RODO-651231 format. One record per residue: residue number from 1; x, z, y of N, C-alpha, C in turn; residue in three letters. Coordinates in steps of 0.05 Angstrom, whole numbers. Each point is the difference from the previous one (the first is absolute). Example, Ala and Ser with C-alpha at 12.3 -4.5 7.8 and 13.67 -1.06 7.14 Angstrom:
<tivexs>
- 1, 264, 156, -114, -18, 0, 24, 18, 0, 24, Ala $
- 2, -7, -14, 21, 16, 1, 24, -15, 14, 22, Ser $
</tivexs>
This chain:
<tivexs>
- 1, 145, -319, -471, -3, -7, 28, 8, -30, 3, Unk $
- 2, -17, -15, 14, 6, -28, 6, 13, -2, 27, Unk $
- 3, 21, -17, 1, 14, -5, 25, 5, -30, 3, Unk $
- 4, 3, -8, 24, 5, -28, 8, 24, -1, 18, Unk $
- 5, 20, -15, -6, 23, -4, 17, -2, -27, 14, Unk $
- 6, 2, -1, 26, -1, -26, 13, 27, -14, -2, Unk $
- 7, 0, -25, 10, 24, -16, -4, 25, 11, 14, Unk $
- 8, -3, 11, 23, 24, 11, 14, 11, 24, -16, Unk $
- 9, -17, 14, -14, 10, 22, -17, 17, -11, -23, Unk $
- 10, -9, -21, -12, 15, -12, -22, 27, -11, 10, Unk $
- 11, 1, -9, 24, 25, -11, 11, 19, 20, 12, Unk $
- 12, -9, 25, 3, 17, 20, 13, 28, 3, -13, Unk $
- 13, 2, 0, -26, 27, 3, -12, 19, -23, 7, Unk $
- 14, -11, -23, 9, 17, -23, 7, 8, 0, 30, Unk $
- 15, -11, 19, 15, 8, 2, 28, 27, 13, 3, Unk $
- 16, 13, -3, 23, 25, 13, 5, -5, 30, -3, Unk $
- 17, 18, 14, -14, -3, 28, -6, 16, 18, 19, Unk $
- 18, 10, -12, 23, 16, 16, 19, -16, 21, 14, Unk $
- 19, -26, -5, 5, -17, 20, 13, -8, 21, -20, Unk $
- 20, 2, 25, 9, -7, 23, -18, -29, -2, -8, Unk $
- 21, -18, -6, 19, -28, -2, -6, -6, -22, -21, Unk $
- 22, 12, -23, 3, -4, -22, -19, 11, 8, -27, Unk $
- 23, 23, 13, -1, 12, 8, -25, -17, 21, -14, Unk $
- 24, -12, 18, 15, -17, 21, -13, -26, -13, -9, Unk $
- 25, -11, -18, 15, -24, -14, -10, 5, -16, -25, Unk $
- 26, 24, -12, -1, 8, -16, -24, 1, 19, -24, Unk $
- 27, 13, 23, 3, 3, 19, -22, -28, 9, -9, Unk $
- 28, -17, 6, 19, -27, 9, -7, -15, -22, -14, Unk $
- 29, 2, -25, 9, -14, -22, -12, 10, -4, -29, Unk $
- 30, 26, 1, -4, 11, -3, -27, -9, 23, -19, Unk $
- 31, -2, 24, 12, -10, 23, -16, -29, -5, -8, Unk $
- 32, -16, -10, 18, -28, -6, -5, -2, -21, -22, Unk $
- 33, 17, -20, 1, 1, -21, -21, 6, 13, -27, Unk $
- 34, 18, 18, -1, 7, 14, -25, -24, 16, -10, Unk $
- 35, -15, 13, 18, -24, 15, -7, -22, -19, -11, Unk $
- 36, -2, -23, 11, -19, -20, -10, 8, -8, -28, Unk $
- 37, 25, -6, -4, 10, -7, -27, -6, 22, -20, Unk $
- 38, 2, 25, 8, -4, 23, -17, -30, 6, -4, Unk $
- 39, -17, -15, 14, -29, 3, -4, -13, 21, 18, Unk $
- 40, 14, 11, 19, -11, 20, 18, -21, -11, 19, Unk $
- 41, 5, -25, 9, -19, -14, 18, -8, -26, -12, Unk $
- 42, -24, -9, 8, -10, -27, -7, 6, -18, 24, Unk $
- 43, 14, -22, -5, 7, -18, 21, -21, -22, 2, Unk $
- 44, -9, -5, 24, -18, -22, 6, 14, -22, 15, Unk $
- 45, -4, -25, -9, 12, -23, 14, -23, -20, 6, Unk $
- 46, 7, -20, 16, -21, -18, 9, 11, -28, 4, Unk $
- 47, -20, -18, 5, 7, -28, 7, 16, -1, 26, Unk $
- 48, -4, 18, 19, 14, 0, 25, 30, 8, -5, Unk $
- 49, 4, 19, -17, 28, 7, -7, 14, -24, -13, Unk $
- 50, -14, -13, -18, 11, -23, -14, 6, -22, 20, Unk $
- 51, -18, -5, 18, 5, -21, 21, 24, 7, 17, Unk $
- 52, 0, 24, 11, 22, 8, 18, 27, -1, -14, Unk $
- 53, 0, 9, -25, 25, 0, -15, 9, -29, -6, Unk $
- 54, -19, -18, -4, 7, -28, -6, 14, -13, 25, Unk $
- 55, -4, 12, 23, 12, -11, 25, 29, 10, 4, Unk $
- 56, 9, 19, -17, 27, 10, 3, 20, -22, -6, Unk $
- 57, 18, -4, 18, 19, -22, -3, 23, 6, -20, Unk $
- 58, 3, 26, -6, 21, 7, -19, -11, 2, -28, Unk $
- 59, 7, -19, -17, -11, -1, -27, 5, 26, -17, Unk $
- 60, 23, 12, 4, 7, 25, -14, -20, 22, 7, Unk $
- 61, -4, 4, 26, -19, 21, 9, -28, -7, -9, Unk $
- 62, -8, -25, 4, -27, -9, -7, -6, 5, -30, Unk $
- 63, 19, -8, -17, -3, 3, -29, -1, 29, -8, Unk $
- 64, 18, 16, 11, 1, 29, -7, -26, 14, 7, Unk $
- 65, -11, -6, 24, -25, 13, 8, -23, -10, -18, Unk $
- 66, -1, -26, -5, -21, -11, -17, 1, 12, -28, Unk $
- 67, 23, 2, -11, 3, 11, -27, -9, 29, -1, Unk $
- 68, 7, 16, 20, -9, 27, 1, -30, 2, 1, Unk $
- 69, -12, -15, 18, -29, 0, 4, -14, -9, -26, Unk $
- 70, 10, -21, -12, -13, -11, -25, 2, 21, -22, Unk $
- 71, 21, 14, -2, 4, 19, -22, -15, 26, 4, Unk $
- 72, -2, 10, 25, -10, 27, 4, -27, 2, 14, Unk $
- 73, -11, -22, 9, -26, 2, 13, -22, 6, -21, Unk $
- 74, -15, 21, 6, -22, 7, -18, -25, -15, 8, Unk $
- 75, -2, -6, 25, -23, -14, 11, 9, -23, 18, Unk $
- 76, -13, -23, -2, 7, -23, 17, -26, -11, 13, Unk $
- 77, 1, -4, 26, -22, -12, 14, 5, -30, 4, Unk $
- 78, -14, -17, -14, 5, -28, 2, -12, -13, 25, Unk $
- 79, 9, -23, 6, -10, -14, 24, -30, -5, -1, Unk $
- 80, -11, -2, -24, -28, -4, -3, -17, 22, 12, Unk $
- 81, 12, 23, 5, -14, 23, 12, 1, 0, 30, Unk $
- 82, 14, -19, 12, 3, -2, 29, -27, 0, 14, Unk $
- 83, -19, -15, -11, -26, -2, 13, -14, 28, 0, Unk $
- 84, 4, 15, -22, -12, 27, -1, 13, 19, 21, Unk $
- 85, 24, -7, 8, 16, 18, 17, -2, -8, 30, Unk $
- 86, -12, -23, 6, 1, -11, 27, -12, 19, 21, Unk $
- 87, -22, 12, -7, -13, 19, 20, 18, 23, 6, Unk $
- 88, 12, 12, -21, 19, 22, 3, 25, -8, 16, Unk $
- 89, 10, -24, -6, 24, -11, 14, -6, -2, 30, Unk $
- 90, -24, -11, 6, -7, -3, 28, -3, 27, 14, Unk $
- 91, -12, 19, -14, -3, 27, 11, 27, 12, 6, Unk $
- 92, 19, -2, -19, 27, 11, 4, 15, -14, 23, Unk $
- 93, -4, -26, 2, 12, -15, 22, -10, 10, 27, Unk $
- 94, -23, 12, 1, -11, 12, 24, 18, 23, 11, Unk $
- 95, 18, 11, -17, 19, 20, 9, 25, -12, 11, Unk $
- 96, -1, -26, 6, 23, -15, 9, 22, -2, -21, Unk $
- 97, -9, -4, -25, 18, -3, -23, 0, -30, -8, Unk $
- 98, 23, -11, -5, 3, -29, -7, -14, -6, -26, Unk $
- 99, -8, -25, -4, -15, -9, -23, 14, 8, -27, Unk $
- 100, 25, -5, -3, 14, 6, -25, -1, 30, -6, Unk $
- 101, 6, 16, 20, -1, 29, -4, -28, 9, -6, Unk $
- 102, -20, -11, 14, -28, 7, -5, -7, -8, -28, Unk $
- 103, 10, -22, -10, -5, -8, -28, 12, 19, -20, Unk $
- 104, 24, 9, 5, 12, 21, -17, -17, 25, -1, Unk $
- 105, -8, 8, 24, -15, 25, 2, -28, -3, -13, Unk $
- 106, -13, -23, 4, -26, -4, -13, 3, 0, -31, Unk $
- 107, 21, -12, -10, 5, 0, -29, 4, 28, -10, Unk $
- 108, 15, 16, 14, 5, 27, -8, -26, 17, 0, Unk $
- 109, -16, -4, 20, -25, 15, 2, -19, -10, -22, Unk $
- 110, -2, -26, -4, -17, -12, -20, 5, 11, -28, Unk $
- 111, 26, 6, -6, 8, 9, -27, 1, 30, -2, Unk $
- 112, -8, 14, 21, -1, 29, -1, 27, 14, 2, Unk $
- 113, 19, -12, 13, 26, 13, 5, -4, 23, 18, Unk $
- 114, 16, 21, -5, 0, 23, 18, 20, -4, 23, Unk $
- 115, 21, -16, -6, 21, -5, 20, 9, -29, 1, Unk $
- 116, 5, -9, 24, 14, -25, 4, 27, 7, 13, Unk $
- 117, 21, -9, -12, 27, 7, 10, 11, -24, 15, Unk $
- 118, 11, 5, 24, 12, -21, 17, 23, 12, 16, Unk $
- 119, 18, -17, 8, 21, 8, 18, -5, -10, 28, Unk $
- 120, -23, -12, 4, -9, -11, 26, -14, 22, 16, Unk $
- 121, 13, 11, 19, -10, 23, 15, -25, -8, 16, Unk $
- 122, 0, -24, 12, -23, -9, 16, -25, -2, -18, Unk $
- 123, 3, -11, -23, -22, -3, -19, -11, 28, -7, Unk $
- 124, 18, 18, -6, -7, 27, -7, -16, 14, 22, Unk $
- 125, 9, -3, 25, -12, 14, 22, -26, -13, 10, Unk $
- 126, -4, -25, -5, -24, -14, 10, -25, 5, -16, Unk $
- 127, 2, 5, -25, -24, 3, -17, -11, 28, 6, Unk $
- 128, -25, 0, 9, -14, 25, 7, -22, 7, -20, Unk $
- 129, -3, -15, -21, -21, 5, -20, 7, 24, -17, Unk $
- 130, -18, 8, -17, 5, 24, -16, -4, -6, -30, Unk $
- 131, 1, -25, -8, -4, -7, -28, 25, 2, -17, Unk $
- 132, 23, 0, 13, 26, 0, -14, 21, 12, 18, Unk $
- 133, 21, 10, -12, 23, 11, 15, 22, -21, 1, Unk $
- 134, 11, -5, 24, 22, -18, 3, 24, 16, 7, Unk $
- 135, 21, -1, -17, 24, 15, 5, 24, -18, -6, Unk $
- 136, 23, 8, 11, 25, -13, -8, 9, 14, -26, Unk $
- 137, 18, -13, -15, 8, 11, -26, 12, 28, 2, Unk $
- 138, 14, 6, 21, 12, 27, 3, -21, 21, 4, Unk $
- 139, -20, -6, 17, -22, 19, 5, -16, 5, -26, Unk $
- 140, -5, -22, -15, -14, 2, -25, 14, 18, -20, Unk $
- 141, 26, -5, -3, 16, 16, -19, 0, 29, 8, Unk $
- 142, 3, 6, 25, 0, 27, 10, -27, 13, -6, Unk $
- 143, -22, -14, 5, -27, 10, -4, -5, 6, -30, Unk $
- 144, 6, -18, -17, -7, 4, -28, 18, 22, -13, Unk $
- 145, 25, 3, 10, 17, 21, -10, -10, 27, 9, Unk $
- 146, -11, 2, 24, -11, 25, 10, -25, 7, -16, Unk $
- 147, -16, -20, -7, -24, 5, -17, 7, 10, -28, Unk $
- 148, 23, -9, -10, 9, 7, -27, 11, 29, -1, Unk $
- 149, 6, 12, 23, 12, 27, 0, -21, 21, -7, Unk $
</tivexs>
């Protein structure tokens, strides 16, 4: 199964963990990362993830995220594919989704991902298409564990 984690998902473990919801999403995200390492899921990354991560002001966080993506991504969508994705990006933006999020989603759809994982609730609720499932890490973990039963 191919999955795509957006930038806010990668940064969730670096958020304050005082909120129960954030802490549970962090645990689920780290569990998913372990499953990727074990080969259960194929990780897809893209030029937009690389760009957004490069804007991270904290070099420790930026480097840790980049190293993980470089080591475990099975598929990478390079910036040269942006022209191929423009029509899909524009279509997604029609759901009132910002350009960066629409780019993540277009890359995930382009590569045949079944799921895009995000901690951005607005992004998750705005997409009304049926080409891919958008879930937060906790919902995804719950869903795949139920399927394994």
